[in-house]
C-alpha positions as CSV (number, residue, x, y, z in Angstrom):
1,M,0.0,0.0,0.0
2,T,1.3,3.4,-0.8
3,F,0.7,6.7,1.0
4,G,1.5,10.1,-0.6
5,G,3.4,10.9,-3.8
6,F,5.0,13.6,-5.9
7,T,4.9,15.4,-9.2
8,V,7.8,16.6,-11.2
9,S,7.9,20.0,-13.0
10,M,10.2,19.9,-16.1
11,G,12.6,22.7,-16.3
12,P,16.2,23.2,-15.6
13,P,16.6,21.8,-12.9
14,P,13.5,19.5,-12.4
15,E,11.6,20.3,-9.2
16,Y,9.7,17.8,-7.1
17,E,6.5,18.7,-5.4
18,Y,5.5,16.2,-2.6
19,H,1.8,15.4,-1.9
20,P,0.8,13.6,1.3
21,A,-2.0,11.1,1.7
22,K,-5.0,12.6,3.6
23,G,-7.6,11.0,5.8
24,W,-7.4,8.9,9.0
25,I,-5.6,5.7,9.9
26,Y,-5.9,3.4,12.9
27,T,-3.3,0.7,13.4
28,F,-2.8,-1.9,16.2
29,G,0.3,-3.9,16.4
30,L,3.6,-4.7,18.2
31,N,4.1,-1.0,19.0
32,G,0.5,-0.7,20.4
33,M,-2.3,1.4,19.0
34,K,-1.5,4.3,16.7
35,T,-3.8,6.8,15.1
36,W,-3.2,9.4,12.4
37,F,-5.5,12.3,11.6
38,E,-3.0,14.4,9.6
39,P,-1.4,14.2,6.2
40,V,0.9,11.2,6.0
41,Y,3.5,9.6,3.8
42,G,4.6,6.0,3.6
43,D,8.1,5.6,5.2
44,L,9.2,2.1,4.2
45,K,12.3,1.8,2.0
46,N,11.3,1.2,-1.6
47,I,13.1,1.9,-4.8
48,Y,9.9,1.9,-6.8
49,H,8.8,5.3,-5.4
50,L,11.4,6.8,-7.6
51,F,9.4,5.7,-10.7
52,G,5.8,5.7,-9.5
53,G,5.7,8.8,-7.4
54,K,4.3,6.8,-4.4
55,Y,5.7,6.0,-0.9
56,L,5.3,2.4,0.4
57,G,3.6,2.5,3.8
58,A,2.4,-1.0,4.4
59,T,3.4,-4.5,3.2
60,G,1.6,-7.8,3.4
61,F,-1.9,-6.3,3.4
62,T,-4.8,-8.8,3.5
63,G,-8.3,-7.5,3.4
64,I,-10.6,-5.5,1.3
65,K,-10.5,-2.0,-0.4
66,I,-13.6,0.0,-1.0
67,S,-13.1,2.8,-3.6
68,P,-16.0,5.3,-3.7
69,L,-15.3,8.1,-6.1
70,G,-11.6,7.3,-6.4
71,S,-10.7,7.5,-2.7
72,G,-9.7,4.4,-0.8
73,F,-11.0,2.8,2.4
74,Y,-9.1,-0.3,3.5
75,L,-10.2,-2.8,6.1
76,G,-7.8,-5.7,7.0
77,S,-4.4,-6.3,8.4
78,A,-0.8,-5.7,7.2
79,L,2.5,-7.4,8.3
80,R,4.4,-4.1,8.4
81,V,3.2,-0.5,8.6
82,K,5.5,2.6,8.7
83,L,4.2,6.1,8.3
84,G,5.7,9.6,8.6
85,S,4.6,13.2,8.6
86,S,7.2,14.3,6.0
87,P,8.5,12.8,2.7
88,P,11.3,10.2,3.3
């Protein structure tokens, strides 16, 4: 699962504009219960974010995704979740 992304403006030099994911997140795991009600980015190391403009925030997700009007609502569990309040 990815959280946040960026766009690139072409021009010498290229400039990156970072965009956080918005909404709310509840997690419960080895580090206890965590809640997020602010803009968030995925913070797991992932080379693919360089190409897709997304930040990996959860791996091993099992569950369902409900997508009304393009937004995402996930209900399930993940093996690893790491989020941050700024781009990695």
